[in-house]
C-alpha positions as CSV (number, residue, x, y, z in Angstrom):
1,M,118.4,-4.6,-32.9
2,A,117.1,-2.5,-29.9
3,R,118.9,0.8,-28.9
4,A,121.4,1.0,-25.4
5,Q,119.5,3.1,-22.9
6,S,121.2,6.9,-22.4
7,P,122.7,6.9,-18.9
8,R,120.8,9.5,-18.1
9,R,117.6,7.6,-19.0
10,R,119.1,4.2,-17.1
11,L,120.4,6.5,-14.0
12,I,116.0,7.9,-14.0
13,T,114.7,4.5,-14.6
14,T,116.8,3.2,-11.8
15,L,115.8,5.8,-9.2
16,A,112.5,5.4,-10.3
17,A,112.3,1.4,-9.7
18,W,114.2,1.8,-6.3
19,G,110.7,4.7,-5.2
20,V,108.2,2.5,-6.3
21,A,110.3,-0.6,-4.7
22,L,110.8,1.4,-1.2
23,T,106.9,2.5,-1.4
24,I,106.0,-0.7,-1.7
25,F,108.3,-2.1,1.3
26,F,108.3,1.1,3.6
27,P,104.4,-0.6,5.4
28,V,106.5,-3.5,6.1
29,L,109.4,-1.5,7.5
30,W,107.2,0.3,9.4
31,M,105.9,-2.4,11.1
32,I,109.1,-4.6,12.0
33,L,110.3,-0.9,13.3
34,T,107.3,-0.6,15.4
35,S,107.8,-4.5,16.6
36,F,110.5,-3.5,18.5
37,K,108.9,-0.3,20.0
38,T,107.1,0.4,23.2
39,E,103.9,0.6,23.7
40,A,104.1,4.1,24.3
41,S,106.4,4.7,21.5
42,A,104.5,2.9,18.7
43,V,101.6,5.6,19.6
44,A,103.5,8.8,19.6
45,M,102.2,11.7,17.6
46,P,103.8,13.0,15.9
47,P,105.0,8.9,14.9
48,Q,108.3,8.7,15.1
49,L,110.4,6.3,12.9
50,F,112.9,5.4,14.7
51,T,112.7,5.4,19.1
52,A,115.4,5.3,21.3
53,D,113.5,2.6,23.7
54,W,114.1,0.0,21.7
55,T,112.9,-3.4,23.0
56,L,112.5,-7.4,22.6
57,E,109.7,-7.6,25.3
58,N,106.8,-7.7,22.5
59,Y,108.2,-10.7,20.6
60,A,108.5,-12.3,24.0
61,E,104.9,-11.4,25.3
62,V,103.7,-13.1,21.9
63,W,105.6,-16.3,22.5
64,Q,104.4,-16.2,26.0
65,R,100.7,-15.5,25.4
66,S,100.4,-18.0,22.5
67,D,100.7,-21.1,20.7
68,Y,103.0,-19.8,17.6
69,P,104.5,-23.5,16.3
70,R,100.5,-24.2,16.2
71,F,99.4,-21.5,14.2
72,F,102.8,-21.9,12.0
73,W,101.8,-25.6,11.2
74,N,98.7,-25.1,10.8
75,S,99.3,-22.2,8.1
76,V,101.9,-25.2,6.6
77,I,99.5,-27.6,5.9
78,I,96.5,-25.2,4.8
79,S,98.7,-23.8,2.2
80,V,100.4,-26.4,0.9
81,G,97.4,-28.8,0.9
82,S,95.6,-26.3,-1.2
83,T,98.2,-25.8,-3.0
84,L,99.1,-29.4,-4.1
85,L,95.5,-30.6,-4.2
86,G,94.8,-27.4,-6.5
87,L,97.7,-28.3,-9.0
88,A,96.3,-32.2,-9.2
89,I,93.2,-30.9,-10.0
90,A,94.1,-27.8,-13.0
91,I,97.1,-29.8,-14.7
92,P,94.7,-32.2,-16.4
93,A,91.8,-29.1,-16.8
94,A,94.4,-26.7,-18.1
95,W,95.9,-29.5,-20.3
96,S,92.5,-30.3,-21.7
97,M,92.1,-26.5,-22.3
98,A,95.4,-26.1,-24.1
99,F,95.8,-28.8,-26.4
100,V,91.9,-30.4,-26.8
101,P,90.2,-27.3,-26.9
102,G,86.8,-27.0,-27.6
103,K,84.1,-24.2,-28.8
104,R,83.7,-22.5,-25.4
105,T,86.9,-23.1,-24.1
106,K,87.8,-19.3,-23.8
107,D,84.1,-19.0,-22.7
108,L,84.5,-21.4,-20.0
109,L,88.3,-19.8,-18.8
110,M,86.6,-16.0,-18.8
111,W,83.4,-17.7,-16.5
112,M,86.1,-19.1,-14.3
113,L,88.1,-15.7,-14.2
114,S,84.5,-14.2,-13.5
115,T,84.3,-15.9,-10.2
116,K,87.4,-14.3,-8.7
117,M,85.5,-10.5,-9.1
118,M,82.4,-11.8,-7.1
119,P,82.9,-10.6,-3.2
120,A,84.2,-13.1,-1.0
121,V,80.9,-11.6,2.1
122,A,78.8,-12.7,-1.2
123,V,79.5,-17.0,-0.4
124,L,80.0,-16.4,3.1
125,I,76.9,-17.5,4.9
126,P,76.0,-20.5,2.7
127,L,79.0,-21.4,2.7
128,Y,79.4,-21.3,6.8
129,L,76.1,-23.3,7.3
130,V,77.4,-25.5,4.7
131,F,81.0,-26.4,6.5
132,Q,78.8,-26.2,10.0
133,R,76.7,-28.8,8.5
134,I,79.1,-31.3,6.9
135,G,81.9,-31.0,9.8
136,L,84.1,-29.2,8.0
137,F,84.2,-26.2,9.9
138,D,87.5,-25.1,12.1
139,T,89.3,-27.8,10.1
140,K,92.4,-27.8,8.1
141,L,90.6,-30.1,5.6
142,G,87.7,-27.0,5.3
143,L,90.3,-25.0,4.8
144,I,92.1,-26.7,2.1
145,L,89.2,-27.2,0.2
146,A,87.5,-23.5,0.7
147,L,91.1,-22.1,0.0
148,M,91.7,-24.6,-3.1
149,L,88.6,-23.9,-4.6
150,M,89.2,-20.0,-4.7
151,N,92.4,-20.1,-6.1
152,L,91.4,-22.5,-8.6
153,P,90.7,-20.2,-11.1
154,I,94.0,-18.5,-11.0
155,I,96.2,-22.0,-11.0
156,I,94.4,-22.6,-13.8
157,W,94.5,-19.6,-16.3
158,M,98.5,-19.7,-15.4
159,L,98.9,-23.5,-16.7
160,Y,97.3,-22.7,-19.6
161,T,99.2,-19.8,-20.3
162,Y,101.9,-22.0,-19.8
163,F,101.0,-25.2,-21.8
164,K,99.7,-23.0,-24.5
165,E,103.7,-22.3,-25.4
166,I,104.7,-25.9,-25.6
167,P,104.6,-27.2,-29.0
168,G,101.2,-29.8,-29.6
169,E,103.8,-31.7,-32.0
170,I,105.8,-32.9,-29.0
171,L,103.0,-34.5,-27.3
172,E,101.5,-36.0,-30.5
173,A,104.8,-37.8,-31.0
174,A,104.7,-39.0,-27.4
175,R,100.9,-40.5,-28.4
176,M,102.7,-42.3,-31.1
177,D,105.4,-43.7,-29.0
178,G,102.6,-45.6,-27.1
179,A,102.2,-43.0,-24.1
180,S,98.8,-43.4,-22.5
181,L,97.4,-40.3,-21.3
182,W,98.9,-40.3,-17.6
183,N,102.5,-41.0,-19.2
184,E,101.8,-37.9,-21.6
185,I,100.8,-35.6,-19.0
186,V,103.2,-36.7,-16.1
187,Y,106.4,-37.2,-17.9
188,V,106.0,-35.3,-21.2
189,L,103.9,-32.0,-20.4
190,T,105.2,-31.7,-16.5
191,P,108.9,-31.3,-17.1
192,M,108.4,-29.4,-19.8
193,A,106.2,-26.9,-17.9
194,L,108.0,-27.3,-14.8
195,P,108.9,-23.4,-14.3
196,G,105.8,-22.4,-15.3
197,I,104.5,-25.2,-12.5
198,A,106.5,-24.3,-10.1
199,S,106.0,-20.6,-10.1
200,T,102.0,-21.2,-10.0
201,M,102.6,-23.3,-6.9
202,L,104.5,-20.3,-5.0
203,L,102.6,-18.2,-5.6
204,N,99.3,-20.2,-4.7
205,I,101.0,-20.8,-1.4
206,I,101.5,-17.1,-0.9
207,L,98.1,-16.5,-1.5
208,A,96.9,-19.5,0.6
209,W,99.3,-18.3,3.3
210,N,98.4,-14.6,3.0
211,E,94.4,-15.1,2.8
212,A,93.0,-13.8,5.9
213,F,89.0,-13.4,5.1
214,W,88.0,-17.1,4.8
215,T,90.5,-18.5,7.6
216,I,89.5,-16.1,10.5
217,T,85.4,-17.0,9.2
218,L,86.1,-20.2,8.9
219,T,87.9,-21.2,12.3
220,T,88.1,-21.0,15.8
221,T,91.0,-22.3,17.5
222,K,92.1,-26.3,16.3
223,A,92.5,-25.3,12.7
224,A,93.7,-21.4,12.7
225,P,96.4,-20.3,11.0
226,L,99.0,-17.1,11.3
227,S,96.2,-14.7,9.7
228,A,94.0,-15.8,13.1
229,F,97.0,-15.8,15.3
230,I,97.4,-12.2,14.6
231,A,93.7,-11.5,14.6
232,S,94.0,-12.4,18.2
233,F,95.9,-9.5,19.3
234,S,93.4,-7.3,19.2
235,A,91.7,-6.6,22.1
236,P,88.8,-4.9,23.4
237,Q,90.2,-2.9,25.3
238,G,91.7,-1.4,21.9
239,L,94.7,-2.4,19.6
240,F,98.3,-2.8,21.1
241,Y,100.1,-1.7,17.8
242,A,103.5,-2.9,19.5
243,K,102.6,-6.5,20.0
244,L,100.1,-6.3,17.0
245,S,103.4,-5.6,14.7
246,A,105.1,-8.1,16.6
247,A,102.8,-10.7,16.0
248,S,102.1,-9.6,12.0
249,A,106.3,-9.7,12.0
250,M,106.3,-13.3,13.2
251,A,103.3,-14.5,10.7
252,I,104.9,-12.8,7.7
253,L,108.8,-13.7,8.2
254,P,108.3,-17.3,6.9
255,I,106.5,-16.3,3.5
256,L,109.2,-13.5,3.3
257,I,112.0,-16.3,3.8
258,L,110.5,-18.1,1.2
259,G,110.3,-15.4,-1.4
260,W,113.6,-14.3,-1.2
261,F,115.1,-17.8,-1.5
262,S,112.3,-18.5,-4.3
263,Q,112.8,-15.3,-6.1
264,K,114.6,-16.3,-9.1
265,Q,112.3,-19.5,-10.0
266,L,109.6,-16.9,-9.2
267,V,110.2,-14.8,-11.8
268,R,111.4,-17.8,-14.2
269,G,108.8,-19.5,-14.4
270,L,106.4,-15.8,-14.5
271,T,108.3,-15.1,-17.7
272,F,108.1,-18.8,-19.2
273,G,107.3,-18.8,-23.1
274,A,107.6,-14.4,-23.1
275,V,110.8,-14.8,-25.4
276,K,110.2,-18.1,-28.1
């Protein structure tokens, strides 16, 4: 039986956790505060956390200068579409690796994970040329396919670890009752691994939403998501920090709200199978 922490140790742990959380959140706080400053206050030296001349003009100008709803819906379609397509491929793949493993299954998993270590710029030119040749450049379908392929190793790895925690005897019992492979995956495996699947889905949506390299490289105007919306506020004359901060705040606000309301489900899924 584990011993309870002493009040002093609990206090130190709490303060350390708050310190780490505030350190991580401080850049976001600085960006939000800067979005309400004038351009002169945003570049003032020494930097000022607070200012006396708060304004909403940056948000008004960002909204008037750009078609924010179009960028927003492009981000929604691309992130959700790449996630659903990735799950459709990853669930059967993770099922086969977890319940029908071969001699090279672990090697295959390590190879898939190793592809995430490759610099994205290494495949930029070939992918760019292929997308232009087959007509997927600056299309939502092209970005859905690209982001799905980029995040597929992570999706398969996460689902594989969740599926490994499910007793194989349950699936064998379903087969003995006459369940087909489709019914086994859809009606038996998926409901049991739903917390893990939900957390994988949420994490992949966040990764796709925040992706900037590929979304800026493989789009121009038609399919541009919110990451390209942010990049559009860097001008040849220089960076307008207050307006750039306002555009960034408008881009991250939807995913922050999603993460806030789904944090319990996300934590539950990430700890799925940790305690038997």
